[in-house]
C-alpha atoms as one frame of an Amber mdcrd trajectory, in Angstrom:
protein
 235.496 143.561 193.533 232.532 140.193 193.144 234.909 138.684 196.198 234.317
 141.913 198.275 230.699 141.877 197.538 230.344 138.099 198.640 232.451 139.104
 201.632 230.529 141.329 202.730 227.204 139.505 202.335 228.603 136.439 204.123
 230.388 138.186 206.771 227.839 137.708 210.381 225.750 135.346 208.089 224.081
 133.852 211.380 223.126 137.689 212.472 222.009 138.545 209.001 219.472 135.499
 208.855 218.086 135.918 212.849 217.633 139.412 211.645 215.388 138.464 209.182
 213.748 135.725 211.029 212.939 138.356 213.602 211.304 141.025 210.214 209.405
 138.191 209.512 207.870 137.588 213.348 207.197 141.404 213.536 205.497 141.717
 209.985 203.328 138.754 210.685 202.791 140.492 214.814 201.974 143.618 212.935
 199.480 142.002 209.816 197.236 139.774 212.529 197.192 143.542 214.971 195.840
 145.159 211.490 193.778 142.305 210.068 193.029 139.850 212.353 191.052 136.619
 211.676 187.692 137.011 213.729 184.047 135.344 213.507 181.374 136.990 211.826
 177.539 135.545 211.718 175.443 135.675 208.933 171.611 134.672 207.744 170.321
 133.559 204.257 167.491 131.734 202.901 167.282 127.740 202.641 167.323 126.634
 198.598 165.376 123.258 198.598 166.390 120.497 195.283 165.217 117.959 194.336
 161.190 118.070 196.161 160.622 115.355 193.602 161.824 113.131 195.972 158.982
 113.896 198.176 156.117 113.935 195.557 157.590 110.568 194.670 156.445 109.330
 197.715 153.033 111.029 197.119 153.428 113.089 199.846 153.448 117.085 200.102
 155.670 118.964 202.518 155.565 121.709 204.693 158.606 123.810 206.159 158.149
 123.686 210.188 159.012 126.618 212.586 160.726 128.846 210.403 163.898 126.955
 208.979 163.251 127.954 205.755 166.149 130.034 206.888 169.262 129.374 208.261
 171.866 131.493 210.609 175.614 130.134 210.845 179.055 131.768 211.862 181.978
 131.976 209.610 185.707 132.761 210.985 187.940 134.525 208.508 190.077 137.671
 208.220 188.658 140.958 209.088 189.394 142.249 205.887 187.652 139.483 204.135
 184.639 138.972 206.577 183.610 143.066 206.077 183.116 142.123 202.509 180.588
 139.558 202.678 176.912 139.940 202.848 173.630 137.669 203.477 173.923 137.454
 199.928 177.258 135.707 199.410 176.205 132.784 201.007 174.206 129.962 199.527
 172.085 127.371 202.003 170.876 124.179 200.007 168.562 121.995 201.541 168.751
 118.650 199.076 165.212 116.253 199.749 167.368 112.927 198.722 169.198 113.284
 201.622 166.037 114.100 203.860 165.836 111.597 207.336 161.901 110.302 207.814
 161.068 110.381 211.255 159.657 107.492 212.535 155.982 108.068 212.101 156.895
 109.227 208.288 154.714 112.460 208.972 157.852 114.268 209.275 161.419 114.805
 208.003 164.518 116.655 208.718 166.983 117.456 205.942 170.653 118.519 206.037
 171.599 121.885 204.884 174.730 122.643 202.873 176.007 125.882 203.305 178.655
 127.595 200.893 179.830 131.039 199.882 179.714 132.292 196.476 183.053 133.731
 196.767 186.463 133.763 199.076 184.978 129.695 199.941 188.581 128.878 200.513
 189.452 130.447 202.941 186.506 130.744 205.077 185.897 128.425 207.825 182.234
 127.503 208.500 181.394 126.838 212.061 178.467 124.712 213.258 177.271 123.380
 209.744 175.263 120.685 211.329 171.881 122.501 210.646 168.605 120.983 209.367
 164.980 121.975 207.728 162.518 120.485 209.528 159.458 119.762 207.306 155.825
 118.068 207.985 154.989 115.185 205.298 151.249 115.186 204.176 149.405 112.617
 201.587 149.194 114.412 198.235 145.700 114.711 196.978 144.328 116.184 193.712
 140.728 116.974 192.235 139.537 118.479 189.658 136.558 120.986 190.044 133.991
 122.486 187.288 134.659 126.277 187.398 131.386 128.367 188.383 130.126 131.505
 186.478 129.313 134.754 188.557 129.112 138.269 188.202 129.456 141.333 189.864
 128.226 144.990 189.783 125.086 145.920 188.120 124.837 146.168 184.494 123.410
 149.490 182.593 119.946 150.908 183.024 117.582 149.248 180.088 119.787 145.666
 179.929 119.827 143.254 181.471 122.312 139.875 182.153 122.417 136.996 179.871
 124.670 134.001 179.640 127.728 133.459 181.700 129.997 131.333 180.776 133.457
 130.287 181.817 136.312 129.087 178.874 139.630 128.205 178.726 139.720 126.512
 180.888 136.218 125.106 182.649 137.876 123.221 184.265 140.491 123.701 187.657
 142.613 120.754 188.336 143.872 121.556 192.175 146.831 119.614 193.890 148.164
 119.797 196.995 147.744 118.634 200.799 144.549 116.275 201.351 144.219 118.529
 204.575 143.221 121.801 202.328 141.830 120.119 199.443 139.387 118.428 200.858
 138.182 121.948 202.223 137.143 123.088 198.597 133.500 123.309 198.139 133.652
 125.071 194.587 135.430 127.064 192.622 134.107 130.711 190.984 135.673 132.915
 188.357 133.581 136.379 189.019 133.913 138.929 186.379 132.385 142.776 186.793
 129.649 144.261 184.658 128.785 147.339 186.664 127.214 149.695 184.190 128.063
 147.326 180.975 126.017 147.541 177.729 127.318 145.269 175.254 128.914 141.718
 175.655 132.191 141.594 177.121 135.466 138.839 178.358 138.042 138.788 180.457
 140.907 137.113 182.595 140.241 136.699 185.862 141.764 134.504 188.838 139.527
 131.677 190.076 138.742 131.716 193.798 138.049 128.852 195.899 135.713 128.576
 198.576 135.089 126.123 201.329 131.610 124.868 202.325 130.536 128.102 204.630
 131.744 130.627 201.785 134.871 131.138 202.852 138.024 131.890 200.748 140.615
 128.718 200.964 144.159 129.988 200.733 145.996 128.381 197.675 149.337 129.125
 199.062 149.956 125.398 199.305 148.124 124.442 196.755 148.981 123.959 192.535
 146.382 124.859 190.400 146.116 124.264 186.633 145.781 127.532 185.424 146.060
 131.030 187.167 143.522 132.701 185.535 140.734 131.264 183.510 138.533 133.593
 180.692 134.746 134.050 181.607 132.442 136.099 178.823 129.073 137.425 179.618
 126.078 138.584 177.436 124.641 141.946 177.733 120.734 141.792 176.750 118.385
 144.446 176.043 115.379 144.349 178.111 111.484 145.046 176.694 108.273 145.139
 178.687 105.060 143.547 176.695 101.602 142.654 177.492 100.276 139.426 177.271
  97.273 138.677 175.006  94.900 135.414 175.704  92.501 133.796 173.241  89.964
 131.230 174.064  88.386 127.683 173.215  85.363 126.655 173.251  81.745 127.823
 174.589  80.580 128.653 177.693  77.188 126.746 178.431  73.955 128.372 177.176
  73.768 131.781 177.692  76.737 132.285 179.205  79.864 134.192 177.509  83.410
 135.453 178.730  83.170 138.810 179.662  87.147 139.297 180.698  90.551 137.445
 180.796  92.776 138.978 183.309  96.340 138.118 184.719  98.789 138.593 186.776
 101.123 139.620 186.199  99.396 141.753 183.000 103.394 141.995 181.474 106.450
 140.737 181.309 109.746 141.882 181.002 111.753 140.051 178.305 115.446 139.975
 177.211 117.281 139.348 174.466 119.262 140.558 171.559 118.033 143.590 170.206
 117.390 142.488 166.497 114.848 139.802 168.191 113.586 141.657 171.205 112.265
 145.271 169.326 109.875 143.407 166.829 108.202 141.998 169.580 105.093 143.846
 170.934 102.718 141.205 172.621 103.050 137.655 173.877 100.226 135.883 172.123
  98.654 132.795 174.235  96.933 130.455 172.117  93.564 129.835 172.777  94.034
 126.214 173.192  95.449 126.705 176.413  91.768 128.419 178.136  89.136 126.268
 177.262  86.076 127.319 178.402  83.505 124.771 177.000  80.482 124.633 178.810
  81.518 126.794 181.891  79.303 128.353 183.858  81.247 130.132 186.351  84.633
 132.260 186.422  87.440 129.877 185.638  91.155 130.868 187.530  93.831 128.778
 186.338  97.965 128.961 186.575 100.146 128.570 183.373 103.899 128.693 182.242
 103.962 130.734 179.434 107.619 130.288 179.020 107.167 127.685 175.702 105.102
 130.809 174.151 108.346 132.940 173.780 110.344 132.892 170.409 113.833 131.668
 170.104 116.415 133.701 171.774 114.237 135.652 174.114 114.193 134.765 177.879
 112.847 136.528 181.106 114.191 138.837 182.899 112.901 137.436 186.129 112.045
 133.761 186.053 109.388 134.223 188.262 107.398 136.056 185.435 107.263 132.992
 183.786 104.118 131.373 185.672 101.306 133.441 185.575  98.107 133.284 187.368
  94.769 133.554 184.437  91.258 134.663 185.717  88.638 133.828 182.891  85.262
 135.974 184.003  82.112 134.411 182.687  78.558 135.952 182.733  75.337 134.685
 181.726  72.923 137.056 179.239  70.549 139.128 181.400  67.350 141.079 180.466
  66.635 145.022 181.428  63.911 147.156 180.965  64.771 151.003 179.596  61.749
 153.236 179.115  62.314 155.520 176.562  60.192 158.907 176.694  58.262 159.312
 173.238  59.648 162.838 172.825  63.111 160.954 172.308  61.676 159.082 169.312
  62.811 160.067 165.745  59.853 159.824 163.036  60.842 158.923 159.137  58.321
 159.380 156.809  56.199 161.272 157.777  53.973 163.423 155.364  53.744 167.778
 155.682  50.945 168.810 157.026  50.847 166.156 159.564  51.451 164.933 163.120
  52.311 161.748 165.349  50.717 161.109 168.780  51.561 158.326 171.026  49.310
 155.887 173.279  51.670 156.625 176.083  54.555 159.184 176.997  57.062 155.867
 177.420  57.898 153.213 175.469  59.084 150.422 177.925  61.747 148.173 175.730
  63.431 144.861 176.865  67.678 144.607 176.415  69.265 141.553 176.457  73.312
 141.291 177.989  75.774 140.950 180.060  75.296 142.670 183.389  78.271 144.854
 183.053  76.970 145.917 179.670  73.901 146.958 180.637  75.254 148.713 183.747
  77.042 150.728 181.804  74.144 151.226 179.104  71.642 154.471 179.706  68.316
 155.379 178.553  70.075 158.799 177.536  72.295 156.574 174.953  69.428 154.804
 173.930  68.799 155.618 169.716  65.197 154.775 169.403  63.187 155.639 165.555
  59.858 154.745 163.610  58.858 154.671 160.324  55.712 155.338 159.182  56.327
 156.200 155.464  53.617 155.631 153.451  50.864 156.172 156.443  47.830 158.206
 156.403  45.469 159.784 158.616  44.439 157.652 161.617  45.991 154.839 163.987
  48.232 152.351 163.079  50.961 150.087 164.850  54.679 150.242 164.062  58.274
 148.935 164.863  60.561 150.772 167.346  63.840 150.817 166.165  67.144 151.176
 168.211  70.224 151.686 167.630  72.434 148.954 169.796  76.127 147.403 169.486
  74.777 143.969 167.988  77.794 142.356 169.839  76.985 143.410 172.810  73.100
 143.594 172.880  69.912 142.490 171.398  66.599 143.908 171.993  63.251 142.453
 171.756  61.126 143.543 169.244  58.111 146.726 170.249  54.927 147.262 168.456
  53.888 150.563 169.884  50.713 152.566 168.560  50.617 155.591 167.076  48.241
 157.912 165.927  48.701 160.223 162.451  46.383 163.495 162.379  46.429 167.212
 160.384  47.709 169.544 162.065  44.871 171.939 163.666  46.668 174.585 161.262
  48.013 174.119 157.703  50.284 177.595 158.336  52.083 176.031 160.936  55.699
 175.187 159.948  56.236 171.005 160.240  59.496 171.029 158.657  59.591 169.106
 155.593  57.830 166.291 156.358  60.442 163.292 156.236  60.965 163.409 159.832
  60.288 164.730 163.062  63.129 165.140 165.541  62.423 165.143 169.441  64.559
 167.091 171.657  67.275 166.001 174.467  66.969 162.309 175.672  65.903 161.573
 178.976  67.751 159.685 181.378  65.095 158.104 183.868  64.715 154.449 183.747
  62.344 151.963 185.085  64.057 148.266 185.639  61.402 145.405 185.907
């Protein structure tokens, strides 16, 4: 039986081998028709390796002409290529292999392309791709960070100290052409509507001398954010109170002290600001000794502020002070005798005067004398113990002794019995006059 089977297999062996060969060729043809070899183009980003090779030369680089992406073609079976995407490939530029140009301001870096999968059955065409870069001197500089605010604090409050911390200095490194443009670094905190202290982490902004923002894309910053804090202080408006030292010449006196501004707005913590009702300026600031004319001077009142208090407007620290100085003047007022009160007149007697009006000379500052009227003068005489006949008595005036002085006046009066004892004469202690007259004559 075995011999029969062996004979059957070896019978016409040449034809059978030929048939197998043709079957393989037919399979190969069918396979290539159904899954042919083809070429496909892919695009991927170029990854940079060993960038420290550039910085070791104290240089920095910039990719030119969009060469940070690379397009390439791959040959392989259709069934394989159809499953591949751009993300299945890796393009690497190793800076250790960069080729410097003759001027040293640029270089070409070979790009190595590989597939993450099916790498062994793919053929990469045109693999001589290069990453083109420009080279520039690397520069580093440290900048103090300036604090700034945006917005307006709540009504009745004012900005206090604004500080930058953590850090307050920013190190910037990058191409020298960009770093040299930087004029200042600013951190800004938004205080709009705020009525209490606040703190925030913000991104510092770089500006050039023209106030334009500097692009930081190619720069390396020592910190991406900084901490900035702002104090929000209470506001209070208080008056200024001035004192003087010295005494003006002779009969001259200080009439008035005025200032511009008359009040100042201060800011500070509530516990310090609330007890403050007036800002006292000591007398040694205004010396009026020997003065005969008005004094005008400018003083800085900031040194008299309590600790922890400052001006809302710094310009308010400079105050213009005017001291008005006038000499005592003399003015004559005529008092109608009907306005003189009589004290001590005995019952049944009456009094008469030598003239209908009595002249009185009063000394005072012009301002005060101009305000004083005859109607405001209160005059009286005392005839206690005086009997019938003509007498000389002293006229007394009720005046503000701090503002006025008058020369003593002696007047002649006549005391006589009333014609009728039946006439009501009061209690004999005082004879009151009627309403006072405003007429006055000046000498």
